[in-house]
C-alpha positions as CSV (number, residue, x, y, z in Angstrom):
1,X,-16.8,0.7,19.9
2,X,-18.1,-1.4,17.0
3,X,-15.9,-4.4,16.3
4,X,-16.0,-7.4,14.0
5,X,-17.7,-9.6,16.5
6,X,-20.7,-7.3,16.8
7,X,-21.2,-6.9,13.1
8,X,-22.7,-10.3,12.6
9,X,-20.7,-11.1,9.5
10,X,-20.6,-14.4,7.7
11,X,-16.8,-14.1,7.7
12,X,-14.5,-11.2,8.9
13,X,-13.4,-9.8,5.5
14,X,-17.0,-9.5,4.3
15,X,-17.2,-6.0,5.8
16,X,-14.8,-4.8,3.1
17,X,-16.1,-6.9,0.1
18,X,-17.9,-5.1,-2.6
19,X,-20.4,-7.9,-3.3
20,X,-21.3,-8.3,0.3
21,X,-21.7,-4.5,0.6
22,X,-24.1,-4.5,-2.3
23,X,-26.3,-7.1,-0.6
24,X,-25.9,-5.7,3.0
25,X,-24.3,-2.3,3.6
26,X,-25.3,-2.1,7.2
27,X,-22.2,-3.8,8.8
28,X,-19.9,-1.5,6.8
29,X,-21.7,1.7,7.9
30,X,-21.9,0.5,11.5
31,X,-18.1,0.3,11.4
32,X,-17.8,3.5,9.4
33,X,-19.5,5.4,12.2
34,X,-16.5,4.6,14.3
35,X,-13.9,5.3,11.6
36,X,-15.3,8.4,10.0
37,X,-13.0,11.5,10.0
38,X,-13.7,13.9,12.8
39,X,-13.7,11.4,15.6
40,X,-10.0,11.3,15.8
41,X,-7.2,13.8,15.3
42,X,-3.7,13.4,13.9
43,X,-0.9,12.1,16.2
44,X,2.6,13.5,16.6
45,X,3.7,11.1,13.8
46,X,1.1,12.5,11.3
47,X,2.3,16.0,12.4
48,X,6.0,15.0,11.8
49,X,5.1,14.2,8.1
50,X,3.6,17.6,7.8
51,X,6.6,19.2,9.4
52,X,8.9,17.5,6.9
53,X,6.8,19.3,4.2
54,X,7.1,22.6,6.0
55,X,10.9,22.2,5.8
56,X,10.7,21.3,2.1
57,X,11.9,17.8,2.8
58,X,8.8,15.9,1.7
59,X,8.3,14.7,-1.8
60,X,5.5,12.2,-1.4
61,X,3.6,10.6,1.4
62,X,2.5,7.1,0.6
63,X,-0.1,5.8,3.0
64,X,-2.3,2.7,3.5
65,X,-4.5,4.6,6.0
66,X,-8.0,5.4,5.0
67,X,-8.7,7.8,7.8
68,X,-7.5,11.0,6.0
69,X,-5.5,12.1,9.1
70,X,-2.5,13.0,6.9
71,X,-4.7,15.6,5.2
72,X,-5.9,16.9,8.6
73,X,-2.3,17.2,9.8
74,X,-1.6,19.6,7.0
75,X,0.1,17.4,4.4
76,X,-0.8,18.9,1.0
77,X,-3.3,16.7,-0.9
78,X,-1.1,16.7,-4.0
79,X,1.7,15.1,-2.0
80,X,-0.4,12.3,-0.5
81,X,-0.9,8.9,-2.3
82,X,-3.7,7.1,-0.5
83,X,-3.1,3.6,-1.9
84,X,-6.2,2.2,-0.4
85,X,-8.3,5.3,-0.8
86,X,-9.8,7.2,2.0
87,X,-12.9,8.6,3.7
88,X,-12.1,12.0,2.2
89,X,-14.4,11.5,-0.8
90,X,-17.3,9.3,-1.7
91,X,-19.2,8.2,-4.8
92,X,-22.0,6.0,-6.1
93,X,-20.8,2.4,-6.7
94,X,-22.9,2.1,-9.8
95,X,-22.7,5.4,-11.8
96,X,-19.5,6.7,-10.0
97,X,-21.0,10.2,-9.5
98,X,-19.4,11.9,-6.5
99,X,-21.6,12.4,-3.4
100,X,-21.7,15.4,-1.1
101,X,-19.4,15.0,1.9
102,X,-21.8,16.9,4.3
103,X,-24.7,14.7,3.4
104,X,-22.5,11.6,3.8
105,X,-21.5,12.7,7.3
106,X,-25.1,13.3,8.3
107,X,-26.2,10.0,7.0
108,X,-23.5,8.1,8.9
109,X,-24.3,10.1,12.1
110,X,-28.0,9.1,11.8
111,X,-27.2,5.5,11.0
112,X,-28.7,5.9,7.5
113,X,-27.5,4.3,4.3
114,X,-26.7,7.0,1.8
115,X,-28.0,6.6,-1.8
116,X,-27.1,8.2,-5.1
117,X,-29.2,11.3,-5.8
118,X,-28.8,11.0,-9.5
119,X,-32.1,10.5,-11.3
120,X,-32.7,6.9,-12.3
121,X,-29.8,5.7,-10.3
122,X,-30.3,5.5,-6.6
123,X,-27.3,3.2,-6.2
124,X,-25.4,2.7,-2.9
125,X,-22.9,5.3,-2.0
126,X,-19.5,4.3,-0.6
127,X,-16.5,6.2,0.7
128,X,-13.7,6.0,-1.9
129,X,-11.8,3.4,0.0
130,X,-10.5,0.3,-1.8
131,X,-12.4,-2.9,-1.0
132,X,-11.2,-6.4,-1.4
133,X,-11.1,-7.4,-5.1
134,X,-11.1,-3.7,-6.2
135,X,-8.1,-2.3,-8.1
136,X,-5.8,0.2,-6.4
137,X,-6.0,3.8,-7.8
138,X,-4.0,4.5,-11.0
139,X,-2.5,7.4,-9.1
140,X,-0.7,4.8,-6.8
141,X,0.9,3.0,-9.7
142,X,1.8,6.1,-11.6
143,X,3.6,7.6,-8.5
144,X,5.8,4.6,-7.9
145,X,8.4,5.9,-10.4
146,X,9.2,8.8,-8.1
147,X,10.8,6.3,-5.7
148,X,13.6,5.7,-8.2
149,X,14.9,9.2,-7.5
150,X,14.4,9.1,-3.7
151,X,17.4,10.1,-1.6
152,X,15.7,9.1,1.7
153,X,12.9,6.8,2.5
154,X,11.2,6.9,5.9
155,X,8.9,3.9,6.7
156,X,6.7,4.4,9.8
157,X,4.4,2.1,11.7
158,X,3.8,-0.9,9.4
159,X,4.5,-4.6,9.3
160,X,4.7,-4.5,5.5
161,X,2.3,-7.4,5.0
162,X,-0.2,-5.9,2.6
163,X,0.9,-6.0,-1.1
164,X,1.5,-4.4,-3.4
165,X,2.0,-1.5,-1.0
166,X,4.6,-3.4,1.0
167,X,6.7,-3.7,-2.1
168,X,7.3,0.1,-2.3
169,X,10.4,-0.2,-0.1
170,X,12.1,-2.2,-2.8
171,X,11.7,0.5,-5.5
172,X,14.2,3.0,-4.1
173,X,17.8,2.9,-5.4
174,X,20.2,0.7,-3.5
175,X,22.1,3.8,-2.5
176,X,19.0,5.4,-0.9
177,X,19.1,5.2,3.0
178,X,15.9,3.7,4.4
179,X,14.7,4.5,8.0
180,X,12.3,2.1,9.6
181,X,10.4,3.3,12.6
182,X,8.2,0.7,14.3
183,X,7.4,-0.9,17.6
184,X,9.0,-4.2,16.5
185,X,11.6,-5.1,13.9
186,X,10.3,-7.1,10.9
187,X,13.6,-8.2,9.5
188,X,13.2,-6.5,6.1
189,X,15.7,-3.7,6.5
190,X,19.1,-5.2,6.0
191,X,20.8,-2.9,3.5
192,X,24.1,-1.3,4.5
193,X,22.6,2.2,4.9
194,X,19.3,1.1,6.5
195,X,18.4,2.4,10.0
196,X,16.0,0.7,12.3
197,X,14.5,2.8,15.1
198,X,12.3,0.7,17.5
199,X,9.7,2.1,19.9
200,X,6.4,3.9,19.8
201,X,6.3,5.9,16.7
202,X,5.4,9.2,18.5
203,X,8.2,8.7,20.9
204,X,10.8,8.0,18.2
205,X,9.5,11.0,16.1
206,X,9.8,13.3,19.2
207,X,13.4,12.2,19.7
208,X,14.2,12.7,16.1
209,X,12.8,16.2,16.2
210,X,14.7,16.9,19.4
211,X,18.0,16.0,17.6
212,X,17.0,18.2,14.6
213,X,16.0,21.2,16.8
214,X,12.4,20.9,15.7
215,X,10.8,19.6,19.0
216,X,9.1,22.9,20.0
217,X,7.9,23.4,16.4
218,X,6.5,19.9,16.3
219,X,4.6,20.3,19.6
220,X,3.3,23.7,18.6
221,X,2.1,22.4,15.2
222,X,0.5,19.3,16.8
223,X,-1.4,21.4,19.4
224,X,-2.7,23.6,16.6
225,X,-4.2,20.8,14.6
226,X,-5.4,18.6,17.6
227,X,-8.9,20.0,17.7
228,X,-12.2,18.5,16.6
229,X,-11.6,14.9,17.6
230,X,-10.0,12.6,20.1
231,X,-6.3,13.0,20.2
232,X,-3.5,10.7,21.1
233,X,-2.2,12.0,24.4
234,X,1.0,9.9,24.4
235,X,-0.2,7.3,26.9
236,X,1.6,4.1,26.1
237,X,-1.5,1.8,26.6
238,X,-3.9,3.8,24.4
239,X,-4.8,1.7,21.3
240,X,-5.6,3.3,18.0
241,X,-9.1,2.3,16.7
242,X,-7.8,1.3,13.3
243,X,-5.2,-1.0,14.9
244,X,-7.9,-2.5,17.1
245,X,-10.0,-3.4,14.0
246,X,-7.0,-4.7,12.2
247,X,-6.1,-6.9,15.1
248,X,-9.7,-8.1,15.3
249,X,-9.7,-9.0,11.7
250,X,-6.2,-10.7,11.8
251,X,-7.3,-12.7,14.8
252,X,-10.4,-13.9,13.0
253,X,-8.6,-14.7,9.8
254,X,-5.6,-16.5,11.3
255,X,-7.0,-20.0,11.1
256,X,-8.3,-19.2,7.6
257,X,-4.9,-17.9,6.5
258,X,-3.2,-21.0,7.9
259,X,-5.4,-23.4,6.0
260,X,-5.2,-21.3,2.8
261,X,-1.4,-21.1,3.0
262,X,-1.2,-24.9,3.1
263,X,-3.5,-25.4,0.2
264,X,-1.9,-22.6,-1.7
265,X,1.5,-24.1,-1.3
266,X,0.2,-27.4,-2.6
267,X,-1.4,-25.7,-5.5
268,X,1.7,-23.8,-6.4
269,X,3.8,-27.0,-6.2
270,X,1.3,-28.7,-8.5
271,X,1.2,-25.9,-11.0
272,X,4.8,-24.9,-11.1
273,X,6.5,-28.2,-10.6
274,X,9.6,-28.7,-8.5
275,X,11.8,-28.3,-11.6
276,X,10.7,-24.7,-11.9
277,X,12.2,-23.7,-8.6
278,X,15.9,-22.8,-8.7
279,X,18.3,-23.3,-5.8
280,X,18.8,-20.5,-3.4
281,X,20.5,-17.5,-5.1
282,X,23.7,-16.6,-3.2
283,X,22.9,-12.9,-3.9
284,X,19.5,-13.2,-2.4
285,X,18.0,-10.5,-0.3
286,X,17.2,-12.6,2.7
287,X,20.0,-13.3,5.1
288,X,18.4,-16.2,7.0
289,X,19.9,-19.6,6.6
290,X,16.7,-21.5,7.4
291,X,14.9,-22.6,4.2
292,X,11.6,-21.5,5.7
293,X,12.9,-18.0,5.9
294,X,14.1,-17.8,2.3
295,X,11.9,-15.8,0.1
296,X,14.3,-15.4,-2.8
297,X,13.6,-18.5,-4.8
298,X,13.5,-17.4,-8.5
299,X,11.8,-19.3,-11.3
300,X,14.9,-20.1,-13.3
301,X,13.8,-20.6,-16.9
302,X,11.1,-18.1,-17.1
303,X,13.0,-15.5,-15.1
304,X,15.9,-15.8,-17.6
305,X,13.4,-15.0,-20.4
306,X,12.1,-12.0,-18.5
307,X,15.7,-10.7,-18.0
308,X,16.5,-11.3,-21.7
309,X,13.5,-9.3,-23.0
310,X,14.1,-6.5,-20.5
311,X,17.7,-6.1,-21.9
312,X,16.2,-5.8,-25.4
313,X,13.6,-3.3,-24.3
314,X,16.4,-1.2,-22.6
315,X,18.3,-1.1,-25.9
316,X,15.2,0.1,-27.8
317,X,14.4,2.8,-25.1
318,X,18.0,4.2,-25.1
319,X,18.0,7.9,-25.8
320,X,14.4,8.5,-24.7
321,X,14.8,9.5,-21.1
322,X,11.1,9.5,-20.3
323,X,10.8,6.0,-21.8
324,X,13.9,4.8,-20.0
325,X,12.5,6.0,-16.7
326,X,9.3,3.9,-17.3
327,X,11.4,0.9,-18.4
328,X,13.4,1.2,-15.1
329,X,10.1,0.9,-13.2
330,X,9.2,-2.1,-15.3
331,X,12.6,-3.7,-14.5
332,X,12.1,-3.0,-10.8
333,X,8.8,-4.9,-10.9
334,X,10.5,-7.7,-12.9
335,X,13.1,-8.0,-10.1
336,X,10.3,-8.2,-7.5
337,X,9.0,-11.3,-9.3
338,X,12.0,-13.2,-8.2
339,X,10.6,-13.1,-4.7
340,X,8.2,-16.1,-4.6
341,X,6.1,-14.4,-1.8
342,X,5.7,-11.2,-3.8
343,X,5.6,-12.2,-7.4
344,X,1.8,-12.1,-7.8
345,X,1.7,-8.6,-6.5
346,X,4.8,-7.6,-8.5
347,X,2.9,-8.6,-11.6
348,X,0.2,-6.0,-10.8
349,X,2.9,-3.3,-10.8
350,X,4.6,-4.9,-13.8
351,X,1.4,-5.0,-15.8
352,X,0.8,-1.3,-15.2
353,X,4.2,-0.1,-16.3
354,X,4.3,-2.6,-19.3
355,X,1.1,-1.0,-20.6
356,X,2.6,2.5,-20.0
357,X,5.7,1.6,-22.1
358,X,3.5,0.3,-24.9
359,X,1.4,3.5,-25.0
360,X,4.5,5.7,-24.9
361,X,6.1,4.1,-28.0
362,X,3.0,3.1,-30.1
363,X,3.7,1.4,-33.4
364,X,7.3,0.3,-32.6
365,X,7.1,-3.3,-33.9
366,X,10.3,-4.5,-32.2
367,X,9.3,-3.1,-28.9
368,X,5.8,-4.5,-29.2
369,X,7.4,-7.9,-29.9
370,X,9.4,-8.0,-26.7
371,X,6.5,-6.5,-24.6
372,X,4.3,-9.2,-26.1
373,X,6.8,-11.9,-24.9
374,X,6.7,-10.3,-21.4
375,X,2.9,-10.5,-21.4
376,X,3.0,-14.1,-22.5
377,X,5.5,-15.0,-19.7
378,X,3.3,-13.1,-17.2
379,X,0.3,-15.3,-18.3
380,X,2.4,-18.4,-17.6
381,X,3.5,-17.1,-14.2
382,X,0.2,-15.7,-13.0
């Protein structure tokens, strides 16, 4: 199997950097040959998500995966939000014209680099997955508002370390039960109605379906879609290829992240100043008593300004339910900025919904005034 060590990269993350891809697409396509859809089939867990849809219990499936296995498992395309894109489609990185999937597959199988067929272009073609420094799809940001109406959130197989995707768990109402299924606990699910189920995801899903009386239906559905690729047989020691690559990259990046974290902390301290950091909020989300575990350290003065202008925006939006819903999403992002470890990613979500609110009520001078203040505060923060 191709791994990072064999790709001869200048640094591990280069394989998913657009500038490096432009200069040398060979490492990415070497890796793509291992990842391309068709080599692997959906697991029981993928099938469980499809089964939820069969029982009319699935509203939206948010995924970080780029392997398109949710689609192969039968989850309807209109219910899938692929936050980091996927191998399901591809296009030219210059003119953005879509490229034929069959031709893409043949090129990858032959070890060739696909090029745009549009006359006078000839640019490199890339699967529509999000590379480092590329923006997440607008569809991702636009779909976040649906979480405000969720009555159950199921989070499966993630360490919640990649933002802004990891912040989605904070967008559901406080009354919404959250179920976390993972091999290890990550300490993020501490609400009163949260449920943490530890173990191999497929094993936990099988037990859930047994309790629901769906076990036979799950197995039958899984057997029906398990053709055309390698399938997880349930062996405990079998490692998913995407997990393997992730571990490789994390192992390579660990020393870099450690050094970056130290320099970043010094940079933040220099830019913000110690006076900008408030004491620990007694209503904070983190329950740890050690200061190193506390993520809830709001920026006191500027945070108060954010709250003030949000209150004014709520008053203006009153009576317009569609606008109120958008403002609620904006407020949720504002709340996320109180988490020092997430505020940079929170501002990406905040910026999207702030622009949405502005477009929905064009020409409202009072609203524009408060939105303008929010943008100014964001510039100071970010």
